[in-house]
N, C-alpha and C positions, 0 to 999 in steps of 0.2 A: 256880217256875222262874226261874233267874237270866237276866241279859241275854244271856250267851253261849249258853245253851240255846235262848233265843228266836231268836237269830241263826242258830243251826244249823237250826232248824225252818224258818225263812223261806228260808234258803239252799237247803235240800234241796228245798223246794217250787218255788222259782224255777228251779233247775237242771232239775228233772223236767219243768217246763213249757216251758223254753226251749232246752234242749240237744237238737238234732236227733239222731235215732237213729243216723244215719250217722256222727256225731261221737262216738259211744260205742263205737267199735271201735278197736283199735290201729292206728297208722300203719303203712303198708306199706313205708316207707323214707323217705329224705331227700326224695324227690320228692313225697311225700304230706303233707309238713309245710307249714303256712302261714307264710311268711316275710314277707309284706307287701312294700310298696315301691311306687314310682310305676308300675312296669311289671308289677306282679304280676297274674297271671291265676289266678283261683280255680279249683281243681280240680273244684269242684261248687258248686251253689247252697247246699247245707248248710254247706259250709266258709265261704262268704260270710256267711250268716245268723248262724252261730255267732260269728264275729269281730265282726260289727256289734252283736249283742246284748251281748256281753261288754264291748266297748269303750264302749258307751253307758253301761254301769253302772260303768265304771272298773275292771273286773275283769281286764283284760289285765295291769294293774300294780296289784293291789289294795292294796298297802301304800304307794303313792305318794300325796302330798297331792291332794285333789280339784282344786285350782286348776291342777294340771299334768296333768290327765287321768287321775289315779288314782282308786282307790276310797276312799281315806282310812281304810282298815281298820286296826285295831290288829294287833299281831303275832299275838295269839291268834285273832283273827278270820280272818286270812290262813290260819293253820293249819287252822281249821275249813273254810274254803272248799276248800282243797286236799284235805282228807280226804273231803269230800262229793263232790268231782269224781272222786276215785279210786274211791269207792263205786259210782258208776254207769259207770265206765270212760270218763269224759269226757276228750277230748283237750285239750291246751293250745290255746287259740284262736289263739295267735300266738307264734312263736319269733323272737328278735331279739337281735342284739348290742347294739342300742340299749337293750333292757330289761335284759340281763344285765350289761353293762359300762358303756356311756356314760351311761345314765340315772343310776345311782348316783354316778358321778363328777360329773355336772352338778349333781345335788342337793347335793353336798358342796362343789364348787368354782366352779360356774358363776355368772354374774351373773344378776340377775332377768330381764333381757331374753333371755338365752340359754335360761334355763329355760322361759320362756313361748313362745319360738319353737320349741324343739326337742322338749321333753318331751311335749306333747299329741299331736304328730304321730307320735312313737314309740309312744305308747299306742294310737293308732288304727291303727297299721300302715301309715301313709302314706309313711314314709321307711325305706329299708333301709340300714343302716350297715355299714361294714367297719372293720377295725383296722389302722392303719399303724404297726407297731412294729418287727418284725425286719427286719434288712438282711443282705445277703450276708456281711458281716464283723461283724455285731452280732446274735448270737442269744442265747445264755445270758448273754453279756456285753453286754446291751442298751445300757448307758450309753455304749458305744463308737460309737453310731450317728453317721453322717456326713451324712445328708440335711440340707441347709441351708435356712434361711429368711433371706434377706438383707433388710435394711431398704429398702423402696421408697417411703418417705414415709408415705402413709396405708395402705400395704399391705405384705405380705411377698412376696418372690419365692422360690418353693420349687423347689429343684433336688436331684435325687438319686433313689434307688430304695428300694423295700421288697420283701421276699420272704416267701413263705408267707402272703400276704394272703388270708384265707379269703373266698370269694365276692366278691372285688373286681370280677370281671367282671359281677356282678349287682347290686352295691350302687349306691345313689344318692349317698351321701356317705361321707366317711372321717374318723375321728378319728385324728390323726397326731402322732407325736413328731418334732420337728425341732430341729436345733442352731441357736441364735441367738447364741451367744457361743463362738467357738473358742478364746479365750484363757483361759477358765475351766476348772477341774478337770472331768473328764468327766461327773460326776454333776450338775454345775451347767451352766448355759449351754444347757439343753434346755427347749424350750417345747412346749405342747400346743395344737394348733390344729385347726379344723374346716374342711372345704371340700368342694365338690361334685365328684363324679367325672366330671361332664360338662364341666367347665371346660377351656378350652384348655390343652394341655400335659400332661394326664393320660392315660395309656394303660396297658393291662394285657395280660398274656400268661399263659395257663393253664399250670399245672405238672401233669404226669401222674405219679401215684404207682404203686407196684407193684400196687395193687389194680385198676388199669385205669381208675379213676375218681378224681376229686379235686376238692375245693372250693378248692384253693390256686391262687394266681396270683403272678406277678411284677408289680409296680406301678411305673411310671416317672413322674417329675415333671420336666418340661422348662420351667422358667421359669413356673410356675403362680402367678398373682397372687391372693393371699388377703388380703381386708380385715383390718386389725388388730382390728376388732370381733370377729373369729372366734377370737381368742386366748382360751383358757380359763385363768382364774387369773392368776398373776403371770408376767411375762416372765422367762425363764431359770429358772423354778421348776417346770417341767413334770414333773420327776422325782418330785416329791411326788404329783402326780396319777397318774403312771404306776404308781407302787408301789401306790397305793390301788386303781386299776383292776385291776391284776394279781391282787389278792386275790380280786376278784369273778370274774375269768376262770378262775382255778384252781379256785375253788369250783364254777363252772359245769361245767368239764371233768370234774372229779372226780365230780360228781353223777351222771354216766352209769353209774357202777359199781354203783349200788344199785338200779337198776330191773329190770324184767322184759324179756324178749326176745319181742316180739310178744304181750305179755300173759301169757307163760308163763315159768316158772322154767327153768333149765338142766335140772333133773331131769325136769320135765314134757316138755320138748322131747326129751330122750333116750329117755324111756319110750315116746313116741309112735313112735319110729323103731326102737328095739331090742326093745321089748316088755316085758312084766312077768312075774314068776314066779307061782307058785300063790298067794302071799300078796299079790299086787297090787303088789309092789315092782319097781323097775327091775331087769331081769334080770341085768345085768352087775354083780356085787358090787363090783368095784374102781371102776367108773365111778359106781356108786351112792354109795359112800363119798366120792368126790371131789365129786360134785354136792351131797351133803348138807353137806359142809364149806363149799362155796362159798355155798350158800344161807344157812347160819348166819352166815358172814362178812358176807354182804350185809345181813342184818338188823342185825348189830352196827354195820356201817358206817352204815346209815340212822339208827340210834339215836344214834350219835356226831355225825352231821351235824345232827340235830335238837337235840342238846344244845348244840353249838357255836353254832347260830343263836339258841337261847333265851338263852344267856349273852350273846351279842352284843346282842340286843334289850334285855335288862335293863340292860346297861351303857351303852346308847346309842352303841355303836361297832360297827364291822364285825368280821368274823371274824379279820381280821389275819393274822398268820403261821401261824395254825392252818389257813389255806386250803392251805398246803403239805402238811399231813397228809392233807387231803381229796383234794387233787389226786393225790398219790402213791398212796394206797391205792385210791382209786376207779378210777384208770386201770389199775393192776396187777390189781385184781379183775376189771375188764372183760376184760382179756386172758385171765385164767383161765377166765372164763365162755365165751368164744368157743372156747378150746381144748377145753373139754368138748363143745361143740356139734359141733366138727369131729371129735372122736373118736367121737361118737355116730353121725355120718353115714357114717363109713367112707370107702371110695373114692368114693362118690357126693358126698361133701362137696367134692370137687375139681372138680365140674362147673362150668365157667366161663361157659357161655352156654346159652341155651334158656329157653323159657317155664316149664318145669317147676320150675326153681330161680330164677325171676325174674332171669335172666342172672347166675347164680352169686352171689346176694346173700350167702350165708353165707361162702364163702371170701373174697369181697371185703371183707365186714365184719370177718372175722378179720384180714386184712392191715391194714385201716384202724385196728384197735386198737393196732397198733404205733406209729402216729403219735400216738395219744392220750397216750402216755407220753413224747413228745418235745415236742409243741406246748405253749405256755404255760409252759415250763420242764421240762427233762428230769427223770426220776425221780431221777437222781443229784444234780441241783441241789436238788430238793425235800428229799432226805435231808440234804443239807448245811445247808439252812436250818433244818430241824427240829433238827439236832444243835447248831447254833450259837445260834439265837435262842430256841428253845423249851426245849431241855435244857441250854443254857448250857455245853456241853462245850468244853474248850480246843481251840484249833487245833493241827494236827499240827506 
């Protein structure tokens, strides 16, 4: 038995002994996810126990170095851990923009002091982060951002606003792009800084979406004083960090396209509502064909994502521009899956309120998928990146 087989056996035994049964069921929605943070209230004792045990082992961020709160696992060991968690239906103990986006950026660009200060707290779920990127006039053309950080001596004075800031009203801290040199070309003169959402001058305002619910906010900065020690990387070179972080964001957003819906595939969901024929197949042949196609595409997408990550791990680099492929296909696939579920539900799929449908969870989720193909870069922008940077096609 080789070392990886031994690790699998040990991991399987540990998960079986330490993952509470309640944490082996699909999450019921966004409110059922553990996000962590200073003001986080655990939904159950089992959720708290699961996070505590996984964080103590470094398995909330299993691939991060141990000195920063991670598990120090190899790429192959991380894959084994995820496979064994899926085998028992174990939930992720912690979801976090700190894990998905800021953590990788700090590992690549942060100072040793910044890594030691922030990464362990991210790993333990003690701080909840939000992302200060988009502005009212700087969305897909993010480099046009105008939020400014003026030199105040030993600190910056930040003034401006951000929009579509996910969970800004619940976050403890923000990683933020600001302009520190207005005379430089737009992709230069941008810096990447960190600061606390409770500091004087920071305020938020929720944005309501067509789904009736929203994680998004407008975020305002009115003379926020930020110590210069909170600058990540080099002054005026924040665009380098921004691009690196965006690849992780797009990979994260796209990853939602390959999963199950409440632990079930679209075909299984449809069969439970429409019924099956004499051969045990989904009764509607047209919906059955579309569901089968979506499930096969989801498997192909998952295989592609695994291949990209394996290639990135072997090369010692991130996924890079291939994240645009994952972001585009994953979000478009997710829209198709919800379209299938809406078709299967018929007119009952339009129910907007009431306990029976968990306050219209399905139609709200269907509407929310439209935003998935906009946030983090629209599908059209992703296709443009694929055409120019991956396929090397000439410009029009």
